[in-house]
C-alpha positions in Angstrom: 8.4 2.4 -2.9 10.2 1.1 0.2 8.6 1.4 3.6 10.0 4.5 5.1 12.9 6.8 5.5 16.4 6.5 4.0 18.0 6.5 7.5 19.1 3.4 9.3 16.9 3.2 12.4 18.1 1.8 15.8 15.1 -0.4 16.3 11.8 -1.5 14.8 9.0 1.0 15.3 5.7 -0.3 16.8 2.8 -0.2 14.3 -0.1 2.1 15.4 -3.4 2.2 13.5 -3.5 5.9 12.9 -6.6 7.4 14.5 -6.3 10.6 12.5 -6.9 8.7 9.3 -10.7 8.8 8.7 -12.5 5.8 7.1 -13.1 7.7 3.8 -9.5 8.7 3.3 -8.3 7.3 -0.1 -5.0 5.3 -0.3 -3.0 4.7 -3.5 -0.8 1.7 -4.0 1.6 1.5 -6.9 1.5 -1.8 -8.9 4.4 -3.1 -10.9 3.2 -4.4 -14.3 5.4 -7.6 -13.9 2.7 -8.7 -11.3 0.1 -9.0 -14.1 -0.1 -12.6 -15.2 -2.9 -12.3 -17.7 -2.9 -9.5 -20.3 -5.7 -10.9 -22.4 -8.2 -8.3 -21.1 -7.8 -4.6 -21.8 -8.1 -4.0 -18.1 -6.3 -6.7 -16.2 -7.4 -8.1 -12.9 -5.7 -6.6 -9.8 -3.0 -9.2 -8.9 -2.8 -10.5 -5.3 0.9 -9.5 -5.3 -0.3 -5.8 -5.6 -0.6 -6.0 -1.8 2.4 -8.1 -0.8 4.5 -6.8 2.0 8.1 -5.6 1.7 10.4 -8.4 2.8 11.1 -8.2 6.5 14.8 -7.3 6.1 14.0 -4.5 3.7 11.2 -3.1 5.9 13.6 -3.3 8.9 16.0 -1.0 7.2 13.4 1.7 7.6 12.5 0.7 11.2 9.4 -1.2 10.3 8.1 -4.8 10.3 6.5 -6.2 7.2 4.2 -3.7 5.5 3.0 -2.3 2.2 3.6 1.3 1.3 0.8 3.6 0.2 0.2 7.2 -0.6 -2.5 9.1 1.3 -4.5 11.1 -1.2 -5.3 14.1 0.9 -1.6 14.5 1.8 -0.5 14.2 -1.8 -2.9 17.1 -2.6 -1.8 19.1 0.5 1.8 18.9 -0.6 1.0 20.0 -4.2 1.4 16.6 -5.8 -0.7 14.2 -7.8 -0.8 10.5 -8.3 0.8 10.9 -11.7 3.6 13.1 -10.4 4.2 10.5 -7.6 4.4 7.7 -10.1 6.7 9.7 -12.4 9.1 10.5 -9.6 9.3 7.3 -7.6 8.3 4.5 -10.1 8.2 3.8 -13.8 5.6 5.2 -16.2 4.4 1.6 -16.8 3.2 1.1 -13.2 -0.4 1.0 -12.3 -2.2 2.3 -9.2 -4.9 0.8 -7.2 -7.0 2.7 -4.8 -9.0 1.9 -1.7 -10.0 3.6 1.5 -8.7 3.4 5.0 -12.1 2.1 6.2 -12.1 -0.6 3.5 -8.6 -1.7 4.5 -9.5 -1.9 8.2 -12.8 -3.8 7.4 -11.4 -6.2 4.8 -12.5 -9.8 5.1 -11.5 -13.1 3.6 -13.5 -14.9 0.9 -15.2 -16.8 3.7 -16.1 -13.5 5.5 -13.5 -13.8 8.3 -11.9 -10.6 9.4 -8.4 -9.9 8.1 -7.4 -7.1 10.5 -5.2 -4.5 8.8 -3.9 -1.3 10.1 -2.8 2.0 8.4 0.0 4.1 9.9 1.4 7.4 8.7 5.1 7.1 8.0 6.1 10.3 6.2 9.5 10.7 4.8 11.4 13.8 3.7 10.8 13.1 0.0 7.3 11.6 0.5 5.3 13.4 3.2 2.2 11.5 2.1 3.7 8.1 2.8 1.9 5.6 5.0 2.0 1.8 5.4 -0.6 -0.9 5.6 0.2 -3.8 7.9 -1.3 -7.0 9.2 -2.5 -6.7 12.7 -1.7 -10.4 13.3 1.9 -9.3 13.7 3.5 -11.1 10.8 3.9 -10.9 7.1 0.6 -10.6 5.3 -0.8 -13.9 4.2 -2.1 -14.6 0.7 -5.6 -14.6 2.1 -5.0 -11.1 3.5 -3.6 -9.9 0.2 -6.7 -11.2 -1.6 -8.9 -9.5 0.9 -7.2 -6.2 0.1 -7.5 -6.8 -3.6 -11.3 -7.3 -3.1 -11.5 -3.7 -1.6 -9.3 -2.2 -4.3 -10.0 -0.8 -7.7 -7.8 0.4 -10.5 -7.1 4.1 -10.4 -4.9 3.5 -13.4 -4.0 0.1 -14.7 -0.4 -0.7 -15.6 1.0 -0.5 -19.1 2.1 -3.7 -20.7 
């Protein structure tokens, strides 16, 4: 899922950590099975690349800086959808889904316990009113350490198919 609308924006939108999103709000992130390096276990480890940002030029097409798209669980439900329907419409059936919460994203820390400040912003689109983005508050593309921190606070909702 790309970060945002299908319209070409005039400028890059400022990220704002959405105050209306409560800490317990569940977020879903689609995971391409090509990101899985080791299929030896029935349930593979969540790959670091599950939380990589869109490339800056791709995100910019939708008026955003580097970010990772997510679906907000309560908004999926409010709009009569499910995780399964979301995957079927916007991804391939082989994709997996990780879940976490807004609070866990905001409080994620590195392996050494250092903060890795992340924000969550609603960014609804016409075809995905549940769309939001997770972004690094350091103001640049998310580092590998930040991606690992997000993996640590994520669990499989549904692991990908091989």
